[in-house]
One Martini backbone bead per residue (centre of mass of N, CA, C, O) as a GRO file, in nm:
protein
   89
    1UNK     BB    1   0.403   0.380  -2.462
    2UNK     BB    2   0.437   0.172  -2.199
    3UNK     BB    3   0.679  -0.007  -2.067
    4UNK     BB    4   0.750  -0.257  -1.855
    5UNK     BB    5   1.000  -0.127  -1.711
    6UNK     BB    6   0.867   0.143  -1.647
    7UNK     BB    7   0.620   0.030  -1.493
    8UNK     BB    8   0.786  -0.112  -1.271
    9UNK     BB    9   0.921   0.139  -1.156
   10UNK     BB   10   0.669   0.297  -1.085
   11UNK     BB   11   0.553   0.071  -0.898
   12UNK     BB   12   0.788   0.078  -0.697
   13UNK     BB   13   0.765   0.370  -0.613
   14UNK     BB   14   0.474   0.368  -0.518
   15UNK     BB   15   0.516   0.147  -0.292
   16UNK     BB   16   0.720   0.316  -0.132
   17UNK     BB   17   0.524   0.547  -0.071
   18UNK     BB   18   0.314   0.386   0.079
   19UNK     BB   19   0.504   0.283   0.297
   20UNK     BB   20   0.569   0.576   0.400
   21UNK     BB   21   0.285   0.643   0.488
   22UNK     BB   22   0.255   0.433   0.702
   23UNK     BB   23   0.498   0.539   0.865
   24UNK     BB   24   0.387   0.821   0.910
   25UNK     BB   25   0.138   0.733   1.076
   26UNK     BB   26   0.293   0.600   1.303
   27UNK     BB   27   0.445   0.846   1.388
   28UNK     BB   28   0.200   1.021   1.450
   29UNK     BB   29   0.088   0.836   1.668
   30UNK     BB   30   0.332   0.858   1.868
   31UNK     BB   31   0.309   1.197   1.862
   32UNK     BB   32  -0.009   1.286   1.859
   33UNK     BB   33  -0.095   1.335   1.571
   34UNK     BB   34  -0.228   1.380   1.292
   35UNK     BB   35  -0.396   1.157   1.093
   36UNK     BB   36  -0.440   0.910   0.867
   37UNK     BB   37  -0.673   0.782   0.702
   38UNK     BB   38  -0.788   0.472   0.662
   39UNK     BB   39  -0.911   0.513   0.377
   40UNK     BB   40  -0.653   0.607   0.248
   41UNK     BB   41  -0.474   0.364   0.304
   42UNK     BB   42  -0.662   0.169   0.142
   43UNK     BB   43  -0.662   0.318  -0.131
   44UNK     BB   44  -0.362   0.292  -0.182
   45UNK     BB   45  -0.364  -0.018  -0.197
   46UNK     BB   46  -0.577  -0.034  -0.442
   47UNK     BB   47  -0.368   0.165  -0.608
   48UNK     BB   48  -0.117  -0.040  -0.645
   49UNK     BB   49  -0.011  -0.058  -0.307
   50UNK     BB   50  -0.018  -0.333  -0.153
   51UNK     BB   51   0.283  -0.402  -0.102
   52UNK     BB   52   0.355  -0.139   0.049
   53UNK     BB   53   0.140  -0.193   0.279
   54UNK     BB   54   0.258  -0.450   0.388
   55UNK     BB   55   0.541  -0.340   0.449
   56UNK     BB   56   0.440  -0.116   0.640
   57UNK     BB   57   0.303  -0.299   0.844
   58UNK     BB   58   0.550  -0.470   0.918
   59UNK     BB   59   0.783  -0.264   0.959
   60UNK     BB   60   0.582  -0.073   1.163
   61UNK     BB   61   0.357  -0.209   1.305
   62UNK     BB   62   0.084  -0.128   1.128
   63UNK     BB   63  -0.244  -0.235   1.146
   64UNK     BB   64  -0.217  -0.554   1.238
   65UNK     BB   65  -0.483  -0.565   1.448
   66UNK     BB   66  -0.668  -0.491   1.211
   67UNK     BB   67  -0.898  -0.662   1.042
   68UNK     BB   68  -0.941  -0.480   0.795
   69UNK     BB   69  -0.632  -0.491   0.711
   70UNK     BB   70  -0.586  -0.802   0.717
   71UNK     BB   71  -0.796  -0.830   0.464
   72UNK     BB   72  -0.766  -0.589   0.251
   73UNK     BB   73  -0.468  -0.580   0.175
   74UNK     BB   74  -0.447  -0.860   0.051
   75UNK     BB   75  -0.678  -0.811  -0.153
   76UNK     BB   76  -0.529  -0.585  -0.306
   77UNK     BB   77  -0.298  -0.763  -0.410
   78UNK     BB   78  -0.475  -0.958  -0.579
   79UNK     BB   79  -0.608  -0.736  -0.753
   80UNK     BB   80  -0.342  -0.606  -0.861
   81UNK     BB   81  -0.244  -0.864  -1.007
   82UNK     BB   82  -0.488  -0.906  -1.190
   83UNK     BB   83  -0.474  -0.634  -1.332
   84UNK     BB   84  -0.181  -0.665  -1.443
   85UNK     BB   85  -0.241  -0.922  -1.613
   86UNK     BB   86  -0.457  -0.785  -1.791
   87UNK     BB   87  -0.268  -0.561  -1.902
   88UNK     BB   88  -0.032  -0.745  -2.019
   89UNK     BB   89  -0.249  -0.954  -2.193
   0.00000   0.00000   0.00000
């Protein structure tokens, strides 16, 4: 069974990775390279990566003007928190 401390570390690392993916997509956009699909970015945020997605959006100023992202990423954070609370208790 996974302990709370281990789960928190895994969740932290996962969110850092999601943030890096958002940064990588911004870098690719600036260089004119092949992009990461928007659906992939959103799926990562809903798979317990919402906090990392928000940090990636703010830190890299990426997807912040897209209404879809401004609505769905915060929604993913709310759903992530609800899911984690259900799993903890």
